[in-house]
N, C-alpha and C positions, 0 to 999 in steps of 0.2 A: 228388943230379941230380932227383930226382922229385918229391920237394918244393917244390922250387926251380919245377919246371914247374906243379905243383897253383897257389903260391902266383901266379905269371903268370897261370895261366888264372882263379884267381879273382879280383883287380885287374881283369882284362879285363872279367868278367863284370859288376861291381861299376861299373865304369868305361860300360858299356852302361846298366847300368841306370839311373845318373846320367843320362845322355844323354838317356835316355827322359821321366825325371823333369823334366830341366830345361826339355825341350820342351812337356810337357805344363803345369809351372807356369810357363813364360812366355808360353803359350796364353791362361791362367785370368787372369792380370794382365793382359793388355793387352784381352782381353774385359771384365775389370772394369771397366779404366778407361776403355775408348772407350762404352761402354754405361751409366757412371757407377752401379754395379749398389748403389753403398754408398747410392742414393738412391730405390732400387728398392723396394716393395711387393711381396713374391712372393704375396701372397694375392690380390691384382689380377693379373688377365692384363696382360702387355707388352705386347698389343695385343687390344681387342676390337670390330674392325671387318673388313669384308671375307670372306675364307676362313678366318680364325684364329674367326668363328664359326660356321664348317661343323665344324670337328674341336673346339671345344670342348665342345659340346651330345655328342658321341660319346665323350669322356675322362668327362663327369659321367656320363652314361648307362650308362659302365663301370663307375664307380664306385657307382650307384647299384643295377646290375641284373647285373654282371657281364661283360655284354657291351654291344658298339655294335651291333650288329646288329639289335636291339629296342630300341623306346624308347616306354613305356606311357604318358608324359606328353605324349609331342608326336603333332600328327596328329589330333586328337580331331573327328570322335567316335570313330574309328579309333586307331588306333594308328603310330607311325613303325615302318617294316621296309623296312633298309638292301638288301632281296636283290635290287634291282632298277637299285642304283648301290651297288655292292659295292666297299667298301674294305679292299682285303686286308693292309694294311700290319700283318700282325701281329705281326711282329717287334717293329715300336716301338709297336703298342700292347699287349705283353707290356712293354715297356721301362715303359712309363709307367705299367703296372700295379704294379709292381714300387715304383716312387719312389711312388706313390699309398698303397701297403700302408705304407711307412715315414713317410710326413709326414701320412697322414690328409686330405687336402686334394687336391680335382682339379686346381682351380686351379695351386696350389704345384706339382702334378706336371707339369703343363701348361708353365709357365716353366722349371722345372728340366731337363727333358727336352730341351729346346729350348737350353739355355745350355751343356745337358753336347755336343750337338753339335760343339761347337768344338773343343773338346782333343781329343775322342773322333775329329776328325778326323784332327787334327794327329799323335794316337798312329797310326791304321792305314795313313795315308800315308808315316807317318816309317818302320812297319815295314814297308812293301810298297817302299819305295827300298831299304831294305836287304835285302830279298828278292832286287832287281835287281840288286845290287854296290853299292849308294850306300857313302862313307863315314860315320861318326857325325854330322859336322857338317852333310855334304851333304845326308844324309837329314834332318835337322831341320831344316833349310833348305825342304827340300821338304813335309816335314809344315807348317809354319805356314804359307807361302804357300799350300799345299792347303786350310789351313781359314777362312784370311780371303780366299777367291776373294770379289770381287762378285758373285755368283751368291747365295754364301750370305747375305751381308748384304739384300740386295734381295728374295730370296725370301723369309727371314725367319720370321715367326710366321705368314705369311698362308699362304704355301703348306709348310704347318708337317711334312709326311713329306718335299717335296723337299729341303729343308735338312738332312735326316738323313742327309745321301749318306756317312756316312763308310766304311760296305761296300764302297765302290765300287773303292776301291784294291786290299781285299784279293783282289775278284774279277779284277781283271784283270792280278792277278801271274799268277793262271791262266791268261788269256788270253795272255799274254807268253811263258808257258812253253808253252801248245800249238802258239803260232806255231813255237818253236825245237825244237819234239819233245821237251821234257822231261818231259811225262806218262807216267808208267809203272805199269803194274799193281798192283806192288807199293807204289805211291806214290801210289794212286789215290784214298784216304779222304778227304785234307784239299783237292781239287778238289772231290769229290763235295760234300762238305759247303758247303764256300764255296759252291756253284750252290743248294745246298738254301736256305740263309740268303739270298742273293738271290733267291732266288723268293718269299720271304716279305716281303721288305723295300720293296714297290712296284712295280707294273705297268709304269711308265716304265724305271726302272733294269734290270730283269729283261730286257725287250725291248730294251735298248741292249746289255748285255753280251751276249745271243743272236747278236744282229746282229755285234759283233766279234767273237766265237767263230766265227762263219760266216767273216771275214774270213781269221783266225787259221789257222783248219783248211783254207782255200785256200792261203793263203802256205806254209804248213808241209807241206803236201802238194808245193807245187810246188820250195819250197828242197830235202827231202828225195826228193824222187822216188818218196814211198812214201804209200798209201792210208790208213796206220796215222794220220797227223793229223785225215783225214778222218772217220775213225771214231771217235778221241774226242770232236772238235768235235760229229758226231750227238748221242755219250752224253751229253757235257755239255749242248748244248740239250735232249735229250731230259729231263735231269733237272728242268732249270729250269720246263720245260714241263708236266711231272706235280706239280712242286710249286705250279704255278701252279694248276692243275685243282684239286688240293686245297683250297688256303686259295679258291677258287671255288664248293666244294662245296656248302656253304650254298644261293648263289645258282642251282644248276643245280637242286638238288630242289627248292626252293619254285617254279622255274616251271615246272618238269616238271606241278607241281599246279597251277598258279594262272597259266599262262602265260608266255611270253616277253615282257615288257614293255620296248620298246626307246626309249621317250621319253626317259626319264632320262639316256640313253648317246648321245644322238644324235649321231655325226658324221660330219660329209662331207670325202669325199675333198679336197674344196679346201682345207678347216684346214690341212690336212699343211702347206702354200704359205704361208699367213698364219701359223700359229705355227711356221716352220721357222725355221734357223740363217742368218744372214749373215755373210760374211766382215769385213766392215766393222764388227761390232759385236764379234768378237771382238778386235781389234788399237784400237778406239778406248780411248778413257781413259774412267775412270769420271765419272759426272757430278757436279759441285763439286768438282772436282781440286784437291789443292793447290797444285799451280802455275796459276799463271792463265792462260796461253796456254792450254796442254791444255783447262782449263776453258771459255775461249772457244771452242774447236772444239769440244769435243763438243756444247753448248750450238747452235754455229751447226749443224752436222751433225743436232741433234734439232728442225729449222724443222717447220710444223705441216702445209707443201709437200708434205714428203718421205714417201714411203711405209715406214710401219714396220710391220714385222711386230712382234704384240701380245706374242708371248712372249718376243723376241730381243735386248731391251736391257737381260739381265741377264744378259750370257755373255761380258762382258768377260774377258780374262785377264790383262790386267795385264803390265806389259816385258818381266819374264823368261819369262813365258807366252808372247808375242812370240816373243822371242829361240827359244824352243822351235819352233814353228812353222818359224822359218827352218832353224835344224837340221836339222828334218825333210825340209824341202824340198831340201837339198842332199845328206841321205841317202838320201832314195830316188834320186836321180836319179845318184850314184856308182857305179861299179862294186860290186861285193859282194866283203866282204873277213869271211874268219874274225875278224879281230879287233874291226871293227864290226859285227858279225854282229846283236847284242842291239838298237843303236842303230837298225840298218835293219829288225828286226823292227818295235819301236817306233814309228817315224816310218812304217810301213807302216799302223798301226792308228792313227794320227794321220790319216793321208790318208784312211782307209777311213771312220773316222767325220767327218769333213767331207762326203764324197762321199754318205754313207747322209744326214745332215743339213740339210745346205744348201738353200736352194730349187731345188727344180726338180728332185733327187736320187733316190737308191734308196728313199730314203724316202718321196717323193711317190708315185712310182711303187707303192712296197708298198700305199700308203693308197687309192690307185686301184684297182690290181686283187684286192688279196688283202683287206684288213680296212683301214678308218677310224679303229680306233680309237684309234691311238697318234698324236693329232696332234701335240701339244706335243716335236716333232724339238729344238727349239731349245735344252731342256733336257739334248740330250745334249751342250752344252758342257763340262757338272761331267764329264764323262766323257771329253773329249778332253781338259781340262784338266791330267789328271795323265799320262798320257806326255807332254803339250808340256810342263809343267815339270820332269819328269823330265830329258827329252832337254837345255833348258838346263841344269840341275845338273849332269848328267853330263860337260857340255861343261866345265864349271868346274872340276868334279872332277878329270878325267882331267888338267888342263892346269895344274895348282897342284904344287908343291912338297909332297913328303909328311910334313913336319916341322909336326907338331902345331901351333906357337905362329905359322905361317902360315896353316892351313887354317882352325882355330874362328875367329881374327876376322876370315878376309875372309867364311867362308860366315857370321857372325853380322852385317856389315856389308851383306852382299846382302841378309839377313833382314832387317833394318831398313828397307833402300831398296825392295824387293818391299813391305812390307808399308805404309811411307809411299805409294806406289804405288796401291796398291789397297783404299785406306780412303779415308773421303769427309773434305773440310777442318773437318764438323765432329765430328769423332769423338772423343770424349772431352770435349766442348764443354757449358757450359752449356744452351744450347738443346736440347739432348735432354731434361733436368730442367724444362724450362718445357712442353715437349708434355706432360710423363706428369703434371705439376699437374695441365691440363686433362681429360687419362683419367679424376684419382682425382676429381673434382671430378663429371662426369658419372657415372662408374659407382655414386658415392654418394648421386647422386640418380636413377637408376635403382634403385639397392636398395630405397631406401627406397619409391617409386612402389610396385613387383610386390610389395614385402610386405607393402605394406598393402592389394593387392588380396586376396592369399593370405589373410589375416586377416581381411578385410570377407568374403569366401564363405567362411572356414575350409576353404580346398582350394578347392573348385569347378572349372568348366571354361570355359574363355574363347575366344570368339572372335574373331578378329585382323584388322582392314579396314588399309590394304585387301589382299584375297586377295593372295599371290606365292607362285608354285608354285615346288616344292622336287624335286629342287636347283635348282641355276642359271638362277632368276629374275630375270628383271629386274624392274623397279620404273621407275614414270615416270621418265622423264629430266628431269636439270632437278633432281631432288629431292636430300635429304640423307639420304635412308635408300638402305641398300644392300642386297643380294638375299638376305643373312641375317640382318638385324636385328630382325627378329621372335621368333629366340631368346633376345631379351636375358630376356625374359619367364623362358623356362624356368630361364636359368640363376642366378637371382637368388631363385627359389624349391626346393620341396622336395616340396608337394603337388598343386600346382592342376597341372591340364592346360590344353593350349593348342594349338588349330587348326591354328599352322604346323606344317610337316615332314610335310604325307602328301605320298607318294609319288607323283608326277608321271605322271599315267596310270592309277591305278587307281581305285578306284569313289567313295572317301573324297574322293579332289582332286576329279572332277566334281562331286561334292553340294557342294562348298565354292565349285566356278566359281561353279553356277547360281545358289546361294544369294548370292554376291556381287555378283553381277549382276544381280538380282533387286530390285524395288523396294521400298524400306525398310521400308512394312510387312508386304509379304510375306515377304521377309527376314525381319523379326522374330520373325514366327508360327512362320517353320520351325526359324528358333534354338533359342526355347523346347521343340517338339515333340523336338528331338533331344539337346535335355537340358541344354542350355548354360545358367549361371549369369550371364557377363556378357559385355558385347560390349566390346572393347579398338578406340579408332579414333586413328590414328598420321598427323597434320594434315600433319606432314611431307611424306606423301607423295602428297600432291593439291596444286593450285594452291591459292591462300589462298579465293577464292569458290566451287568445289567444294566444299572441306572446308567451309566456312561453313554452304553448302544441305546436306549430308550432316548436320552436326550439329544443324541446324533441323529437318532431317524424323525424326530418331531419336528429338530431345527431344518432338514431338509426337506421333510414334507412341505414347514409354513415357509421356506424359501427366508429365512432368518438367520442372524450370525450367532445373535444372543437371548435369551430370556427378555421379557416386556420390564420383568419386577426381580430382586432375588433374594432371597432374606439374609437380614444381616448376619445368620451363622451360616450361608452358604449350603444349608441342605435343600430349601424349599424354592424352585423354580416357577413363576409365574408367565406363561403364554398367550400373547391377546390372539384370538381366531377371529377375530371381525375381519381384517385384511387380508384372509383368506376363503371366508367366505364372501367375498366381494368378488373376488376373483374366480372364484367357483361359480357364483351367479351369473360372470360374463361368459363362461365358457359354456355353461351348461345352457342359458337362456331360459325359454319356456320350461325346457324337465326339469330344471330345480324346483319349481312349486310341484310337480309332480312326483318326484322323488322324494321331499318332506314329504308330503302327503302320505306316501305308501310306507316312510315311515313310520309314522305314527299312526296308521292303521292296521300294520301287522297281525295277522290272528295268531294269537296265544294258546298254548294247553297250561295252564296252571295245576300241579302235584299238590292237594291238598291231603284230607284226613285218611290215613291209613296208609299212607306212602312215604318212604324215608325221606331224610334230608338230600337235599342236593349234591349232584355229583361235583366232583371237584373241579375247577375250575377248569378247562384244557381240556376235560374228559368227559365230554359228550356221549362218549359210547359205554360210560361206567354204567353198572347196575342202578338201577332203582325199584329197589323190592320195597312189596306192597303183605299187608296181612291177609286174611284174609276177604276183607272188606277195602272196597279205600274209592276216593270221590278226588275228580279229576274235572277243571272248568273248562270248555273254551271258550272264549273271549272275541270276540269281533267288534273292533271300537271304530268299523266305518257305520255309515248310514245306508249300506248294501250288503244284500247274501252275497259270501265269496266262499268258494269252490278251493278245498284244500285236499291233500291227499297226503296220510300218515303213516311210515316204515316203520316197523320196530319188529324185535326179537320177544317173545314172551315163552317163558318158560319157567319149570319146576326144575326141584334136584333129584325128582325120580323119575323112574324108567316106567313108572306107572302111568297111565294118562290120566289127565281131568279136563275140566272144561271151564274156560275163562271167559265169563259173560259179561256182556256191555251193554248196559243200558241207559236211555235217554232220551230225550227228545230230535238230537240231531246223528246220532253213532249207538248204534243198536243190533249186536251181533254174538252169536257163540262161537268162539276160539277154543278148538282142541289143542292141549297143550301137554309135554314134558319134559321130559332135560335134554331131547334132540331135536326141538321144533324148529323151524326155519324160520326166515323172515315174512313177516306177515305187512300185507297193505291193506289201508282202508282209504276211499276216496270219499267226501261229507259234503253236504252244503251246510255252512254257516252261519243263519241270518244276522241281523245287528244285534249287541245285546253279549249277554251271559249265559251258557247253557252247562248245567251240570249233568254232570257223565258217571253215570256206579259202576264200581267192577267187583266183580265175584267171582270167588276160584274156592272150591271146596278142597280141602288137603287130600292128596292120594292116601292110600291105607298106611303106607311104611313112613308117612310125615313125620319128622322128631324135629321140633324147631330149637335153634342153636342157641337162640337168648329169649331174653323174656319180650320181645317183641313178636315174637313170634310170628314169622316172615312163609307166606306160602308160594309165594309167586315171583319172578321180575321181570320188567320190561329193559331194554339193551338197546343199543345203537338207533334211539328216537330221532327221527328226522319227519319237518312239516314243511310241508311245499306247497307256494298258490300255486293254483293250476290258472293260468292266465285265459 
């Protein structure tokens, strides 16, 4: 008898393993056919535009230096440091690093990890479905539908780490168990581990899981009439928060010493409405649907006159997911039943996720009253999708016969129909190969051009025009260049240093802005004084007349007839600055070293926490608004005290007077201001190093804020001059 029991247990174990392997294998095959992986060269990035050019340099930096936090080849004449723009997806960076170590190629690792997110999502969702009571065929159906959500395909490689959402189902199992009061002390290791991993896999999903933990704790407390779910919910949220703090530790330590620069992560509470989730996008069919009538419906909805949220159009659940929403609506409204308590708990989570992320929902209130950093609330659709799909699948699972020859074929059919509904009409077609051919040709031209620059300079340092701030910069509208296109030079070289990538708001960024907007002769002089060997001009970022005028001025300043190197497509030009530097050294003699030192040692003011973003390029007189309190830092990179004079206009919009208090070890005064305040000047001694200056201005009695930033005063026409 015991041998028979062991045999049956072994057969069940083998059957389950085969089911998981079948699910993962089908995911790999369906992905390979859909993306035409047989035609892909993995040594080329599957996408090299948009935000993919934000992530690819981080992966290459990790390949070259072991970390993505610092990159010595970007941000010249300094180096790129990401402490002000923390990307804390350390779980994913570690996974990419393991692949990179195995293959020895960062681009291959970049591609392979993205492809792996599909079978990983299928496996984790299937496992989570089993944990929540689904049969094997039902869990397999759930896993495949969750892996191939439109969200996954539309985020793609552009939103690289958002596509790696495979850990979400595992965290949601903990959330569901919390709502049912199933979290116990003797089994607390798994929930705590799941939350720790979640905290290392991206801030957005960690935030969404914490929000649902709060919903589950409240529901569990009401259901069981006990405060234990609240206690466990608080503990698990604390684990996620503690993990997040640990992941942000490099940022906290850096900003403690160098100031809290908020410009790279500036978010406004209004953003949470613009990037919120919409019910219509959850239920709409995907663009380019296989069914012509559904494709026409979607196209008509996406009219140019309709207000479309920027992030919501990738949130579709597909027909099965919409069915789950209907089940959730019914289950929440029906009387409580012990038989359906799991269904009801999951339905409450669906409702909670929707209320948190929808336009004008709880998330918008959180953003307005507490912190606006998490603005992409529509991204919660992938968190909502798992319980919605589970509800649809569990309804079918419980309504079918238990006979295997009934369940397996029916769930296989449901999977095929569901995948057909959530994958576009061109899935697996030759049009995908044609688009990759264009990418391959452009990539080859770029590689030749940038490697020729590196060979010409024997490494060297290159300044790139037009200037574009980092991160999330915006180039001129109507051009063919994206915010991160300047990163291509870094990706195709191994020794050359590039100006792009200096952190917005820091000293090097300010210097680059000043140089890029100077007259061409002044720009060239300052570039060689800071050690730049070459100048790259991307004409695609200018209108044709402006590009021609800039190139003509550069040629005149350098006394050359043509660029040193020209891109094969004729849109990018490289100029060697070294001959010009030698002529300038000969003309200036000993003054060259003095001017070079002066260029490096200029005192700068950095506007940080409390102050609004930078004025537009070329608009030095533009207002720089500030809230009630703000923080600036005076930076003297020299080894001696420097005397500087600062002039500015400080005003409010009220005729009622108030006082602007300035405090710091270098600058301390009280300035009466109102709507008509005149120019104000102050002379200070700035010792070597960095010096914090605090600003505080109580609002006038008639103050009414214009928007959620609650600005009180502004500084305009700011000038800093060095007293000789």
